[in-house]
C-alpha positions as CSV (number, residue, x, y, z in Angstrom):
1,X,17.0,17.2,26.7
2,X,20.0,15.8,28.6
3,X,23.3,17.4,27.3
4,X,25.0,14.1,28.1
5,X,22.9,12.2,25.5
6,X,24.8,10.9,22.5
7,X,24.4,12.5,19.1
8,X,22.7,9.4,17.9
9,X,20.1,9.6,20.7
10,X,19.5,13.3,20.1
11,X,19.0,12.5,16.4
12,X,16.5,9.7,17.3
13,X,14.5,12.2,19.4
14,X,14.2,14.8,16.7
15,X,13.3,12.1,14.2
16,X,10.6,10.9,16.5
17,X,9.4,14.5,17.0
18,X,9.3,15.0,13.2
19,X,7.4,11.8,12.6
20,X,4.8,12.9,15.2
21,X,4.2,16.3,13.7
22,X,4.4,15.5,10.0
23,X,1.4,13.2,10.1
24,X,-0.6,16.4,9.8
25,X,1.1,17.0,6.5
26,X,1.2,13.5,5.0
27,X,1.4,9.8,5.8
28,X,4.6,9.2,3.7
29,X,6.9,11.7,5.4
30,X,5.7,10.7,8.9
31,X,6.3,7.0,8.2
32,X,9.7,7.6,6.7
33,X,10.8,9.6,9.7
34,X,9.3,6.8,11.9
35,X,11.6,4.2,10.3
36,X,14.6,6.5,10.7
37,X,13.6,7.2,14.4
38,X,13.3,3.5,15.1
39,X,16.6,2.6,13.5
40,X,18.4,5.4,15.5
41,X,16.6,4.3,18.7
42,X,17.7,0.7,18.3
43,X,21.2,1.8,17.4
44,X,21.5,4.3,20.3
45,X,21.0,1.5,23.0
46,X,18.3,3.7,24.7
47,X,15.8,1.6,26.7
48,X,12.7,0.6,24.8
49,X,9.5,1.7,26.5
50,X,5.8,1.1,26.1
51,X,2.9,2.3,28.3
52,X,0.7,-0.2,30.3
53,X,-1.3,-1.0,27.2
54,X,1.2,-3.6,26.1
55,X,-0.9,-6.7,26.9
56,X,-4.2,-5.5,25.4
57,X,-2.4,-4.1,22.3
58,X,-0.6,-7.4,21.9
59,X,-3.8,-9.4,22.2
60,X,-5.5,-7.0,19.6
61,X,-2.7,-7.7,17.1
62,X,-2.7,-11.4,17.8
63,X,-6.5,-11.5,17.3
64,X,-6.1,-9.8,14.0
65,X,-3.5,-12.3,12.9
66,X,-5.5,-15.3,13.9
67,X,-8.6,-13.9,12.2
68,X,-6.6,-13.5,9.0
69,X,-5.1,-17.1,9.3
70,X,-8.6,-18.5,9.3
71,X,-9.8,-16.3,6.4
72,X,-10.9,-17.7,3.0
73,X,-8.8,-15.0,1.3
74,X,-5.8,-14.1,3.5
75,X,-4.2,-12.1,0.7
76,X,-7.0,-9.6,0.8
77,X,-6.5,-8.9,4.5
78,X,-2.7,-8.2,4.3
79,X,-3.0,-4.5,4.2
80,X,-4.3,-4.6,7.7
81,X,-1.2,-6.5,8.8
82,X,1.0,-4.0,7.1
83,X,-0.7,-1.3,9.2
84,X,0.9,-2.8,12.3
85,X,3.9,-0.7,11.4
86,X,2.0,2.4,12.6
87,X,2.0,1.1,16.2
88,X,5.8,1.6,16.2
89,X,5.0,5.3,16.6
90,X,3.9,4.5,20.2
91,X,7.1,2.7,20.9
92,X,9.3,5.5,19.4
93,X,7.5,8.4,20.9
94,X,7.1,6.8,24.4
95,X,10.8,5.8,24.4
96,X,12.2,9.1,23.1
97,X,10.1,12.1,23.9
98,X,10.6,12.0,27.7
99,X,11.0,15.7,28.6
100,X,8.1,17.9,29.2
101,X,9.8,20.8,27.4
102,X,9.9,18.6,24.2
103,X,6.3,17.5,24.7
104,X,5.2,21.0,25.1
105,X,6.8,21.9,21.8
106,X,5.1,18.9,20.2
107,X,1.7,20.3,21.3
108,X,2.5,23.8,20.1
109,X,3.9,22.6,16.8
110,X,0.7,20.6,16.2
111,X,-1.2,23.9,16.8
112,X,1.1,25.8,14.3
113,X,0.7,23.2,11.6
114,X,-3.1,22.9,12.4
115,X,-3.4,26.7,11.8
116,X,-1.5,26.4,8.4
117,X,-3.7,23.5,7.3
118,X,-6.7,25.4,8.6
119,X,-5.8,28.3,6.2
120,X,-5.5,25.8,3.4
121,X,-8.9,24.4,4.3
122,X,-10.5,27.9,4.3
123,X,-9.1,28.5,0.8
124,X,-10.5,25.1,-0.3
125,X,-13.8,26.1,1.1
126,X,-13.9,29.3,-0.8
127,X,-13.1,27.5,-4.0
128,X,-15.9,25.0,-3.4
129,X,-18.4,27.8,-2.8
130,X,-17.3,29.3,-6.1
131,X,-17.5,26.0,-7.9
132,X,-21.0,25.3,-6.7
133,X,-22.1,28.8,-7.8
134,X,-20.5,28.4,-11.2
135,X,-22.1,25.0,-11.7
136,X,-25.5,26.3,-10.6
137,X,-25.8,23.6,-7.8
138,X,-27.1,23.8,-4.3
139,X,-24.1,24.4,-2.2
140,X,-25.1,22.0,0.7
141,X,-25.8,19.1,-1.6
142,X,-22.7,19.8,-3.6
143,X,-20.4,20.2,-0.6
144,X,-21.5,17.3,1.7
145,X,-19.9,14.7,-0.7
146,X,-16.7,16.7,-1.4
147,X,-15.6,18.7,1.7
148,X,-12.3,20.3,2.7
149,X,-9.4,18.0,3.3
150,X,-6.4,20.3,4.0
151,X,-3.2,18.3,3.2
152,X,-5.0,14.9,3.7
153,X,-6.9,12.8,1.3
154,X,-10.3,12.7,3.3
155,X,-12.3,15.3,5.1
156,X,-12.8,13.0,8.2
157,X,-9.1,12.6,8.6
158,X,-8.5,16.3,8.2
159,X,-11.2,17.3,10.8
160,X,-10.0,14.7,13.2
161,X,-6.5,15.9,13.1
162,X,-7.6,19.6,13.5
163,X,-9.8,18.5,16.4
164,X,-6.8,16.8,18.2
165,X,-4.5,19.8,17.7
166,X,-7.3,22.1,19.1
167,X,-7.9,19.9,22.1
168,X,-4.2,19.6,22.9
169,X,-3.7,23.4,22.6
170,X,-6.7,24.2,24.8
171,X,-5.5,21.8,27.4
172,X,-2.0,23.5,27.4
173,X,-3.6,27.0,27.5
174,X,-5.9,26.1,30.4
175,X,-3.9,23.8,32.5
176,X,-0.2,24.3,31.7
177,X,2.1,27.1,32.8
178,X,1.6,30.5,31.1
179,X,2.7,30.6,27.4
180,X,4.6,33.5,25.8
181,X,2.8,35.2,23.0
182,X,-0.5,33.7,24.1
183,X,-2.3,35.8,21.5
184,X,-0.5,33.9,18.7
185,X,-1.7,30.5,20.1
186,X,-5.2,32.0,20.5
187,X,-5.1,32.9,16.8
188,X,-4.0,29.4,15.9
189,X,-6.8,27.9,18.0
190,X,-9.3,30.2,16.3
191,X,-8.2,29.2,12.8
192,X,-8.3,25.5,13.7
193,X,-11.8,25.9,15.2
194,X,-13.0,27.7,12.0
195,X,-11.6,24.8,9.9
196,X,-13.4,22.2,12.0
197,X,-16.7,24.2,11.5
198,X,-16.2,24.4,7.8
199,X,-15.3,20.8,7.6
200,X,-18.9,20.0,8.5
201,X,-18.0,16.5,10.0
202,X,-20.8,16.1,12.5
203,X,-19.1,13.4,14.6
204,X,-16.1,15.7,15.1
205,X,-18.4,18.5,16.1
206,X,-20.0,16.2,18.8
207,X,-16.7,14.9,20.0
208,X,-15.2,18.5,20.2
209,X,-18.2,19.6,22.2
210,X,-17.8,16.8,24.7
211,X,-14.1,17.5,25.0
212,X,-14.8,21.2,25.5
213,X,-17.3,20.5,28.2
214,X,-14.9,18.2,29.9
215,X,-12.1,20.8,29.9
216,X,-14.4,23.6,31.1
217,X,-15.7,21.3,33.9
218,X,-12.1,21.0,35.4
219,X,-11.1,24.5,34.6
220,X,-14.2,26.8,35.5
221,X,-17.3,24.8,36.2
222,X,-19.6,27.8,35.7
223,X,-18.6,27.8,32.0
224,X,-20.6,24.6,31.6
225,X,-23.7,26.8,31.6
226,X,-22.3,29.3,29.1
227,X,-21.0,26.8,26.6
228,X,-24.4,25.6,25.2
229,X,-25.5,29.3,24.9
230,X,-22.3,30.2,23.0
231,X,-22.7,27.2,20.7
232,X,-26.3,28.1,19.9
233,X,-25.3,31.6,19.2
234,X,-22.5,30.5,16.9
235,X,-25.0,28.2,15.0
236,X,-27.5,31.1,14.7
237,X,-25.0,33.5,13.1
238,X,-23.4,30.8,10.9
239,X,-24.0,30.6,7.1
240,X,-27.0,28.7,6.0
241,X,-25.0,25.6,4.9
242,X,-23.6,25.3,8.5
243,X,-26.9,25.6,10.1
244,X,-28.3,23.0,7.7
245,X,-25.5,20.6,8.5
246,X,-26.2,21.1,12.3
247,X,-29.9,20.5,11.9
248,X,-29.3,17.5,9.7
249,X,-28.2,15.6,13.0
250,X,-31.8,15.6,14.0
251,X,-33.6,16.1,10.6
252,X,-31.5,14.5,7.9
253,X,-31.8,15.4,4.2
254,X,-31.5,12.9,1.4
255,X,-27.7,13.5,1.0
256,X,-27.1,12.9,4.7
257,X,-25.7,9.7,6.2
258,X,-28.1,9.0,9.1
259,X,-30.2,6.3,7.3
260,X,-27.0,4.9,5.7
261,X,-25.6,4.3,9.2
262,X,-28.6,2.4,10.2
263,X,-28.1,0.0,7.3
264,X,-24.3,-0.5,8.2
265,X,-25.3,-1.1,11.8
266,X,-27.8,-3.8,10.9
267,X,-25.5,-5.5,8.5
268,X,-22.7,-5.4,11.1
269,X,-24.9,-7.0,13.7
270,X,-25.7,-9.8,11.3
271,X,-21.9,-10.3,10.7
272,X,-21.2,-10.5,14.4
273,X,-24.1,-13.0,14.9
274,X,-22.7,-15.3,12.3
275,X,-19.1,-15.0,13.1
276,X,-18.7,-14.0,16.7
277,X,-15.2,-15.4,17.5
278,X,-13.1,-14.6,14.5
279,X,-15.2,-12.3,12.4
280,X,-15.0,-12.1,8.6
281,X,-11.3,-11.4,8.7
282,X,-9.5,-8.2,8.1
283,X,-11.0,-6.4,5.1
284,X,-13.9,-8.9,5.2
285,X,-16.5,-6.2,5.9
286,X,-15.7,-4.4,2.7
287,X,-15.6,-7.6,0.6
288,X,-18.8,-9.2,1.9
289,X,-21.0,-6.4,3.0
290,X,-23.8,-7.1,0.5
291,X,-24.1,-10.7,1.9
292,X,-25.2,-9.4,5.2
293,X,-27.8,-6.8,4.4
294,X,-31.1,-7.8,6.1
295,X,-33.7,-8.7,3.5
296,X,-36.2,-6.1,4.7
297,X,-33.8,-3.2,4.0
298,X,-35.3,-1.4,1.0
299,X,-33.3,-1.0,-2.2
300,X,-31.6,1.1,-3.5
301,X,-29.5,1.6,-0.4
302,X,-29.0,5.1,0.9
303,X,-26.0,6.9,-0.5
304,X,-22.7,6.2,1.4
305,X,-19.6,4.2,1.6
306,X,-20.3,0.6,2.7
307,X,-16.7,-0.5,3.0
308,X,-16.8,0.3,6.7
309,X,-19.4,0.0,9.4
310,X,-18.7,3.5,10.7
311,X,-18.5,2.3,14.3
312,X,-15.1,1.0,15.3
313,X,-16.4,-1.4,18.0
314,X,-18.9,-3.0,15.7
315,X,-16.5,-3.0,12.8
316,X,-13.7,-4.8,14.7
317,X,-16.2,-7.3,16.1
318,X,-17.5,-8.0,12.7
319,X,-14.1,-8.1,11.0
320,X,-11.9,-9.8,13.7
321,X,-14.4,-11.2,16.2
322,X,-15.7,-10.2,19.6
323,X,-12.6,-11.2,21.6
324,X,-10.4,-8.9,19.5
325,X,-12.8,-6.1,19.8
326,X,-12.8,-6.6,23.6
327,X,-9.0,-6.3,23.6
328,X,-9.3,-3.0,21.8
329,X,-11.8,-1.8,24.4
330,X,-9.5,-3.0,27.2
331,X,-6.7,-0.9,25.7
332,X,-8.9,2.2,25.5
333,X,-10.2,1.8,29.0
334,X,-6.6,1.2,30.3
335,X,-5.5,4.5,28.8
336,X,-8.3,6.4,30.5
337,X,-7.6,4.8,33.9
338,X,-3.9,5.6,33.7
339,X,-4.6,9.2,32.7
340,X,-7.1,9.5,35.5
341,X,-4.7,8.1,38.1
342,X,-2.0,10.4,36.9
343,X,-4.3,13.4,37.2
344,X,-5.2,12.5,40.7
345,X,-1.7,12.2,41.8
346,X,-0.7,15.7,40.7
347,X,-0.6,18.7,43.1
348,X,-3.1,21.5,42.4
349,X,-2.2,24.3,40.1
350,X,-1.0,24.7,36.5
351,X,1.8,22.3,35.3
352,X,3.0,20.6,32.2
353,X,2.0,17.2,33.6
354,X,-1.6,18.2,34.0
């Protein structure tokens, strides 16, 4: 941080930092700090910055507004417009967190909070084991529909936040300059990894495996051979409920969501076929899902939540139209391209930029 910065600008930076880390503890504190950071940023006169996704992001937001404007029930879609507020986080963080020292502390703070929420998740898991035993229920069937959530309201959000904290920490440990008290950060990583396993969110498991293979490939390529063996060993020594959840990826049980996702996929495809340009409008998938279920789908439907298509590309195409979905994909591809170019431009060896 530049010592010549004004007090207002320094406050803005720490408010942005606080907003970025408190999202792991709750939406409300993060968004309150975001508003304060934005106000301080504007008052400070600091240059406003956005990365090179400005155009696709603007097109995505515009497509959302146009879809809502042609909706039969615009009032129902207003929550998605209010969520535009969250994108201010990108502006605030990109404009204010400019030093690698501060970004490094952001990563490490995520890891520390992730470890704390992991401990909370482990306690929740133990409580659920006790509840299932007390009620005389099969733990797997009891737990799949009511998993650990940490400080969040849903297990998928919790597992995703823990996954991101773990990936960021692993990246810093493998590719950044040496850290002090590396054992402490290793303990944090182990706790977070345990929470991800106990969260039993299969999509997160798969995503974390892909991320781990990617990091190993660029760190020590020979580890690519060892990773599957370690993963299989971990599964073999895991409790029965964890093994069951892993095998359910290939052999689903009645309480699993594999067949449910087939139904959401087919209904989503029907939505896109009938409304390719503007979609059903924001929140339209949740409101009109039953109208697009193919007639050959047997009833009753598999258990699951049908307010979302559980595939963001299909969901946005169905809800806001194919052009808006393509703007989203453009934005994601642009992010990957920019990061890849940045990596290629770096000199070899550990560094915060890498």
